[in-house]
Structures are given as structure tokens and as C-alpha cells.
C-alpha positions in Angstrom: 130.1 26.5 19.2 132.4 23.4 17.8 129.8 20.1 16.4 131.1 18.2 19.6 129.7 21.2 21.8 126.1 21.4 19.7 126.0 17.5 20.0 126.7 17.3 23.6 124.1 20.8 24.0 121.1 18.6 22.2 121.4 20.5 19.5 121.7 20.2 15.3 124.8 19.4 14.7 127.1 17.9 12.0 129.6 14.3 12.4 132.5 14.8 10.5 134.3 17.2 12.0 138.1 16.9 12.8 137.4 16.1 16.7 134.3 14.0 16.8 135.8 12.1 13.7 138.6 11.6 16.1 136.9 10.3 19.0 135.1 8.1 16.8 138.4 6.5 15.5 139.4 6.0 18.9 136.3 4.3 20.0 136.2 2.2 16.9 139.7 1.4 17.5 139.4 0.2 21.2 136.2 -1.3 20.5 138.1 -3.2 17.9 140.6 -4.6 20.7 138.0 -5.1 23.2 136.1 -7.5 20.3 138.6 -9.3 19.4 140.4 -10.4 23.1 140.1 -14.4 24.3 138.1 -15.1 27.1 141.4 -15.3 29.1 142.1 -11.6 28.6 140.2 -9.9 31.3 142.3 -7.9 32.7 143.4 -6.3 29.4 140.0 -6.3 28.3 138.9 -4.2 31.7 141.7 -1.9 30.8 140.9 -1.3 27.7 136.7 -0.5 29.0 138.4 2.0 31.2 139.8 3.9 28.2 136.8 4.0 26.3 134.3 5.1 28.7 133.8 7.8 30.6 134.2 6.1 33.8 133.4 2.7 34.9 132.6 1.6 38.6 133.9 -0.8 40.5 132.9 -4.7 39.3 132.3 -4.2 35.9 131.8 -6.5 33.2 130.5 -6.6 29.3 130.4 -8.9 27.4 131.6 -8.9 23.7 130.9 -8.5 21.1 130.0 -4.6 22.0 129.3 -1.7 20.0 129.4 2.1 20.5 129.5 5.5 18.7 132.3 7.3 21.6 132.2 5.5 24.4 134.0 8.4 26.5 129.9 9.9 27.0 129.1 7.2 28.5 129.2 7.1 33.0 128.5 3.8 34.5 128.6 3.6 38.2 129.4 0.3 40.3 128.3 -3.8 39.5 127.5 -3.2 36.2 127.0 -6.3 33.6 125.5 -6.4 30.1 125.6 -9.6 28.5 126.3 -10.1 24.6 126.0 -8.1 21.5 125.1 -4.5 23.9 125.2 -1.6 21.6 125.3 2.1 23.3 125.2 5.4 20.9 126.7 8.0 22.8 126.1 11.1 20.6 124.7 12.4 23.9 126.2 11.3 27.3 125.0 8.2 29.1 124.5 8.1 32.3 123.9 4.2 34.3 123.3 3.4 37.9 124.8 1.0 40.1 123.8 -2.6 40.3 122.2 -2.1 36.3 121.9 -5.7 34.4 121.4 -5.7 30.8 120.0 -8.7 28.6 121.5 -9.8 25.7 121.6 -7.3 22.6 120.4 -4.2 24.6 121.1 -1.2 22.8 120.7 2.1 23.9 120.1 5.0 21.6 120.6 8.6 22.1 120.3 9.8 18.2 118.2 11.5 16.6 117.1 13.2 13.0 114.3 15.4 11.7 111.2 14.6 11.0 111.4 16.9 8.3 113.7 15.4 5.4 114.8 18.4 3.7 116.5 19.4 6.7 117.5 15.7 7.8 119.1 14.8 3.9 121.4 17.7 4.5 122.9 15.2 7.4 121.9 17.4 10.6 121.2 15.3 13.7 121.2 15.7 17.3 121.5 13.5 20.6 119.1 13.7 23.7 121.0 12.3 26.7 120.1 8.5 28.3 119.5 8.2 31.8 119.2 5.2 34.0 119.3 4.5 37.9 120.0 2.1 40.5 119.0 -1.6 41.2 117.6 -2.2 37.1 117.3 -5.2 34.3 117.1 -4.3 31.6 115.3 -7.6 29.4 117.6 -9.1 26.0 116.8 -7.3 22.6 115.2 -4.0 24.7 115.9 -0.6 22.9 116.2 2.7 24.9 115.4 5.4 23.0 116.7 9.3 23.2 115.9 11.1 26.2 114.7 9.0 27.8 114.6 8.5 32.0 114.6 5.4 33.4 114.4 5.1 37.7 115.7 3.1 40.5 114.5 -0.5 41.3 113.2 -1.1 37.8 112.4 -4.1 35.6 111.6 -3.6 31.7 110.5 -6.8 29.7 112.6 -8.1 27.1 111.4 -7.3 23.9 110.5 -3.4 25.2 111.1 -0.2 23.0 111.4 2.8 25.6 110.0 5.8 24.2 109.1 7.7 27.1 110.4 7.7 31.2 109.7 5.0 34.0 109.0 5.9 37.2 110.8 4.3 40.7 110.1 0.8 41.6 107.7 -0.5 38.6 107.4 -4.0 36.1 107.5 -2.3 32.6 107.3 -3.6 29.1 106.4 -3.7 25.7 106.1 -1.7 21.9 106.0 0.9 23.5 107.1 -0.2 26.9 104.7 1.1 29.2 104.6 1.0 33.2 102.4 -3.2 33.7 102.8 -2.6 37.7 104.4 -1.8 40.8 107.0 -4.0 42.6 105.3 -4.3 45.9 106.6 -6.0 49.4 104.6 -8.9 48.5 107.1 -9.2 45.5 110.3 -9.0 48.1 108.9 -11.7 50.8 109.0 -14.4 47.9 112.6 -13.5 46.4 113.6 -13.8 50.3 112.2 -16.7 50.6 113.8 -18.4 47.2 116.6 -16.7 48.7 117.1 -18.8 51.7 116.0 -21.9 50.3 118.6 -21.4 47.9 121.1 -21.0 50.8 119.7 -24.0 52.6 119.9 -26.5 50.0 123.1 -25.0 47.7 126.2 -27.9 48.3 128.8 -26.1 50.3 132.0 -27.1 48.5 
């Protein structure tokens, strides 16, 4: 198996072979171009993101600056928004669902290193996939660690470090991140009331 095949299958590999080096160099080139564009260059920036990522859905936006190792191992659904300073280390695949929003400085790290120092010092490393479901809001300065799956309809509080899977329909936060409570019908009723107030009072231009 090649180092890339080993990497994407979750086994130990060494970064730096020609195939991985080429992919990484392409990501560096594309992110440099993305981060150097002005606010008027939205069409060009979107085109570069589509070239960078494995796939993106409709209504997609990432505020620069943005960093990634490869980009081509990241797959993003419809209606995605990431605020400033997002980092996605995608040595393993990253799958993000529909209607997902990231606050500033959200980081997704699929990369891991052996606990044994002798093996680690041989530059062997590994990656574990990250999966994020639909309708997820991730607060700013959150770190999502290798191998984590976050369910649907989840809110992750700012400053969290997510080390284990998070189930559907909950608010979770903390270091390490843990479930705080379920999202209830009372939450839905409250926010529907606030939504109605907005539409009743907003100025119609």
C-alpha cells in the first residue's frame, strides 16, 4: 500500500512521499490564493474552494483566512458557513452534513501520533475520520479531535474540546466536551416565538 492509502485507511504512515507531497503542495497553493483574494472576489474564491475540497454543496462560504493539509479529503454538504481562522487537518476524511455553522477558530484535527515515543520519533503518524451531522452549530475556539462523530441537531459550546462522540439533539460543551442537556420542544417553542417577533417588527424595505 502507498503512504496515502495507509493514511486514508487509518493505519500508520509517513507523510512526505511524492503523492502526499503533491496533494499537500496543491492545498498550500489553493489556500494561499484563497486567503489573498479581496472581499470583492467572491466568485473566484468559491471556485478555488470547489477545486480544493473533495466536494461542497450549495450555499457554501468560508471566511478567510483558512488552513488545511489536503482539502481533497474534506466533503461538505449544503448551507455551510465557517467563520475566520478555520483549520481542517484532513489526513483522514472529514464529512460535514447540511446546515452546519462554525464560529471563529474552529479546528478539526484528524491527525494523531503514536503514544510510544520511539515509534513517534520515526515520523510515523495516523489519522481517524471526523463526521459531523446535519443542523450543527459549533461555537468558536472549539477543537474536534480524531475519530469523533457529532450527531444531528447539535450545539457545541464555544471553547470545547470534543474527544468523544456526541449524540443527536443535544447541547454539549466543555473540556473535555460532554452533553449538557437535550434540545427540547420548549426550546423550539421559545425560538419560534422569537422568530415571529422578528418578522412582526423588522422594517420592510
